[in-house]
N, C-alpha and C positions, 0 to 999 in steps of 0.2 A: 555646509553642503546641502544641495537639494536632494530629492529622492533619487533621481537618475545617477547623480554623482555618488551617493551613498551605496547604491547597488554596484556601481563600478568598483568602488573600494572593496566591498565584500567579496565580489567574484574575482577580482584581480589580486588583492593583497593577501587574502586568506586562502589556504589550500582547500579546494572544493572537489570532492569525489566526483560530482556530476560532470565537471569539465576536465579534470586531470586523471580520474580513475584511481588505481591503487596507490599511486605515489602521494595522493592527498590523504590517504587513510592514516589517522593518528590514533592508534589504540591506546587505551589507558584512561583512567578517570581523574588523574592528578590535576590536569589543566582545567577541566570543566568544574571540578570540585573547588579549586582555588578561585576561579572566576565567580562561581555562585556564592562563595563566602564573601567575596567583594561586593556582591549584590545584596547580601543579607539573607542568603538561602531562601529565595522566593518559592522554590519547589516544595517547601514544607508547609505552605499556607493553604493547601487544598488537598482533598482526596485525589488519588490517581489510580487509573487502570492502565497497566503497562502491557503492550502487545508486541510480540516478536513473531517471526515465522517467515517462511519462504514466499508464500503467496496467500492472498486473502486478508492480510492484516490491515490493509487500507480500507477495504469494504467493511470488515468487522468493526474497525475503529469508527467509521462514519455511522454505521448502523447504531452502535451503542451510544454514541454522542447524540444522535437524533432522539433516541428513546429517553435519555437523561434530560435533554431539553424539554421534551414533551411532558416529563414528570415534574417539571417546574424548577429544575436545578440550573443555575448559571454554569454553563459547560464550556470548558476549553477543549480544543482539539489541535494536536500537533502531529502533522504527517509530512512525508516527503516521498519523492521529489515533487515539485510543482509542475503543472502542465503548461501554463501560460503566464502566470503572475507569481512572483516570489511570495507574495502575501497569502497565497492559498495554504501555505504550510501552517499558519498560525491563525486560528479562528476562535472567536467567543460567540456562542449561540449562533453559529453559522456565518457570522460576519467576519471578513478578513481584518487583520490588524490594519489600522489606518497608516497611510504613507508617512504622516508626520511622526507617528510613534516609532517607526523604523529609523527615521532620520534622527530623532531625539536620542534614541538608545545608542546609536553608533557615535553620535557627537559626544555624548557623555562618557562612554566607556571605551572609545577607540584606543586610547593610549594603553589601557590595561590589556585589551585584547591583543594588541601587537606585542606587548611585553611578555605575555604568556604564550605567544605563538599559537593562538587558537586556530583550529581548523574552521572552515566555513560552517560545518555542521555543528560543532561545539558552540560557536557563536549563536547560531540560529536556535538551538535548543535552549540556551540561556535566555535569549530574547523572549522566547515563548513563555518560559517560567516566570520571567519578570513581568511580562504583559498580563499573564493570567492573574498574578498576585495583585497587580494594580487595578485589574478589572473586577476584583471581588469574585473571581471564579470559585465555585464550591467544589466542583469535581472536574478533573481533566483526564482526557483519554490521550495517552502518549504512545506513539508508534516508534519503535526502534528504527534507526537508519540502516545499520548493517550489523548483522550478528546479534549480539546481546550482551555478553559478558563484559566486553570492553567498549560498548557503545556509549556515547555521551549521555544518553537518556537514562543510563543505568544508575544514576545517582538518586533517582526517586525511590521512595519506599511506598509501594502501592498497597491498595486494599485487595487487589486481585492481579495476578500475572496471567497472561494468556499466550500460549504458543499455538498458532493456527495449524501449522504443518511443517514438515522438513523436506526440502528437495535439494538437489545439487545446485549450488550457486556460489559465486565468489570463492571458488575452491582454493585459489591462490592465497586468500586471506583467512578463510574460515576452516579449511581442511578439505581433503579430497574424498571423504566418505560421509555417508549420512550420519554415522555415529559421531564423527568429529564435529560436523556442523551442528548436530543436536546438542553436543556438549557446550558449544559456544552460545547457542540460543538459550539453553537451560541456565546460563549464567545470570538470567534476569530473576531466577527464583530467589526469594529473600526468606530470612528466618521466620518461620511460622506463618508465612503468607501463602494461601492456597494458590496452586497453579492449575489452570484449565488447559487441557490439550484438545484442540479442535478436531484434528483427524488422527485417530490412533493408527499406529503402524508398528508391528512387532520388531521392525528393524531399528527403531529408535526409541520406543516407549521406555525401555529399560534404562536408557541413558538419562532421560528426564526424571524417571522415578528415583534413580540413584541420587541425582542432585536434590530432589525434594526430600528424600530420606535424610540426607546430610544436613538439611536445613529444618528438619522436623516440620515439613510443609505438606499439607494434604494435596493429593492429586485428584483432579476431577476430569473425567472423560466426557466431553460434550455429547458424544454419540450414545453414551449410556444414560444420559439425562433426558435427551429428546431424540426422537427419530422422525424423519421426514417420510410421510406415507404417500404423498402425491404432490405433484408440481405441474401447474398448467400456466401457459402464457396467455395473457389477456391484453393485447395491444402493447403498450410500453410498460406494463406491469407483469408481475408473476404472482400467482396464488399458491400457497403451500398449506398442506394439512400436516400439522405437527402433533405428535403425541408425547406428553410428558410421562416418563416412566414411573415416577414415584407415586402418582395418583391416577394414572391412566387417563388424564384429562387431555382433550383435544383442543387445538388452537388453529383457527383458520386465519392465516397470516397473509397479508398482501405486502409486496415490496416493489418500489418504483425503480428497480434495477433489473436488467435482463441478463441472460447468460445462465446456462444450466449449472455452472459451478457455484452459483449463488446459493443453491440448496445447502451446500456444506457450510457456507458462511452464515446462513440463517440459523442453522443448528448451533453453531459455535456462539453466535451472538445471543441466541435465546437462552442457552445454558449459562452464559455470563450474566445476563440480566436477571435470571432466576436466582442465581447465587447472590448477586448484589442485593436483591430484595429480601432474601431469606436470611442472609448471614452478615450483613454489614449495616451501618446506620442509615443507608439509603432506602427510601420507600418508592417503589415503582408499581403503579397500578396496572391492571390488565389493560385499561383503556390507553394509558401512556405507552405501554409496550406495543399494542396493535397500531396505534396512530403514528408512533415514532418509526416503526418498521415501514408502514405504508408510505411515508413521506421522507424516507431516509436521505435519498439523493437530493430532494428539494430543500430539506432543512439544512443540509451541510454542503450543498453545491458540489457533490461528487460527480466527476466526469471520467470518461475513458474506460468504463467497465461495460463491455459489449454495448456500446452506445450507438444508437441509430442516428445518423446525421444526414440521411437522405433517402428518398424513395424513387423508384423507377429510374435508374436501378437502386435497389436496396443497398445502402452504404452504411457500413458499421466499422467502428474502430474499437480496439481493445489494447490495454497497456501490458498484457501478459508478455514477458520478455525473457523468461528462462525456460528450460525444458519442462519443468513441472507446470508452469503456466501455459506454455504453448500447447501442451498435450490437451488441456481443457479447451483451448481455442480451436484446435483441430477437430475435436469431438463436436463442438458447436457448429463449425463450418459444415461438417458432414451431415448434421441434423437439419441444416437450413436449406430448404428447397430453392433452387435457382436453375436457370438454363445454363449459364456459363459463370465461372468464378474468376474474378480478377483480384490479385493480391498485391497491394502496395506495401513493400516490406523494406525495413532498414534495421541494422543492428549496430551496437557499439563493438569496437575491436576486441574487447576482452571476453566476449561471450563464447561459450563452448558450442560452436555451431555443429560440431560432429554429433552432438546429442539433440540438437534442435531441428536442423534441416530435414532429417529423415521423417520427422513427425508431420511435416506439412503436406497438404494434398498435392499429388503429382499432376492431376488433371487441370489445375488452375494455370492461368497465364499470369506470370509475375512481372511486376514493374519494380525493379530493385532501385532503391534510392538511399540518400544519406541526409541526416539532419545537420543543421549548422552547429556542430559540436566538435571539439577537438578529439573527442573519443570515438566519433562515428567512423565505421568502416566505409571505405569508398564504395560507391555503387558498382564500379567495375570489378573490384575485388570480390564483392558479395555475389555478383553475377557468375563469376568463375567458380567460386566455392559451391554455389547452389547447383551448378551444372553437374558437379560430381555426384550429386544425389538425385539427379534426374529432374530437377526443377528448371523449367525453361521460361524465358521471357526476355526482357530488355532492361537497359539501365537508363535511368533519368536522374541526374545528380542533384535534384532539388525537390523537396517534398511537395510544395504546391503544384509544381509542374508535373510531378509523377501522378498526383491525384487528378489533375486536369487530363493527363493522358489516359488514365483508366476510364474517366467519364466519356472521353472521346471514343474509346473502343467498346464500351459496354452498352447493351441495349436495355430496354425497360424491364425485361424479365431476368436480367442478369444480376449479379451481386458483386459489390466491391468491398473488399476487406482491407483495412489499414492498420498496420501494427508492427510488431517486432521490437520496437523500442519506445519508451515513454516519450523521447524527444520527437520521434516521428509523429506520434499521436498528437502531441502538443502543437506541432507546426501545422498539422492537418486541421486541427480545431481552430 
């Protein structure tokens, strides 16, 4: 098979949550464990940092990976979903897995994958572990796909577990309360392995602490280790003044990612890096920390986080796609000066729009659209649902056409925002 045929096999033969939604979700670690045994347990060949959470886990994963690269470690990074290219999910030192490696892996192990009835995500995680081991990766940053306890990535035994925050998402699969979702994400806590909580919240802290106590694992609260005292935007970068609690030391940190919500991710990543340097075999200098932060997006090719893709009119996209993430997006939109706001928005069918749509700005003109995904809500249905919450606009059933329509309507002093779904952002980019 060539690369195109290999991808067609992966997306059509193996259940993929990205295309099929909840019906493709295969909880449990038996299949991935059996497949990794077949591969020789490659996930045991390097240190790992395991990251779960409702929002921010992608940004935190990329920032930590960038710092580790800058510290001189050969670094693997596994994230999901991808925006444009399947290979974005699996990187070594910022470089995507080569197409031929994807083809070779599937050719070699296709029969076993089919026998075990692996999901698309299980196969992808195993491919990442195998490629990292082949590539002599020293440390890998692994992002969970969905939840934690039953997520395919949960066969790793990390040197640090991170839970960025908990919000309501995938409630049909993970539970309908913050406490139930927290219990699922706290499933990544391993015996005697510290867990770092990015954003403390009395509604779920106790659930994670309980899981940690059962595993005799230390709980670290990022916001007790570092606090962000100021944040300013400078062009396409942000500058943060961070203070480390234990010695009152200040760090002036630059980050090549925009968005006010990154201040939380910078605190989480800083606490993680500080722990890795102080408590694990890894050595991370102040220089590596500052330079890795400064060029995080450049080192790891992170896209879609309050990313500016045009001027006059200012055009920004963001992959925030649940109520927790959209709340941050809404705050950022409110804080961004413009004459008129145009929002190109699309969502997947299983999103809880009753909690999302009321958060969006009423004064904007909306162009409702749909991505080329079986999970996408039709532009017409979204337009009708949005009208219930006072959001007005028009329907354009193709993302590039919707973006073109926004540019046709917007003047130089206006703003265009593109988001609602990772797929919409991917197609816009």
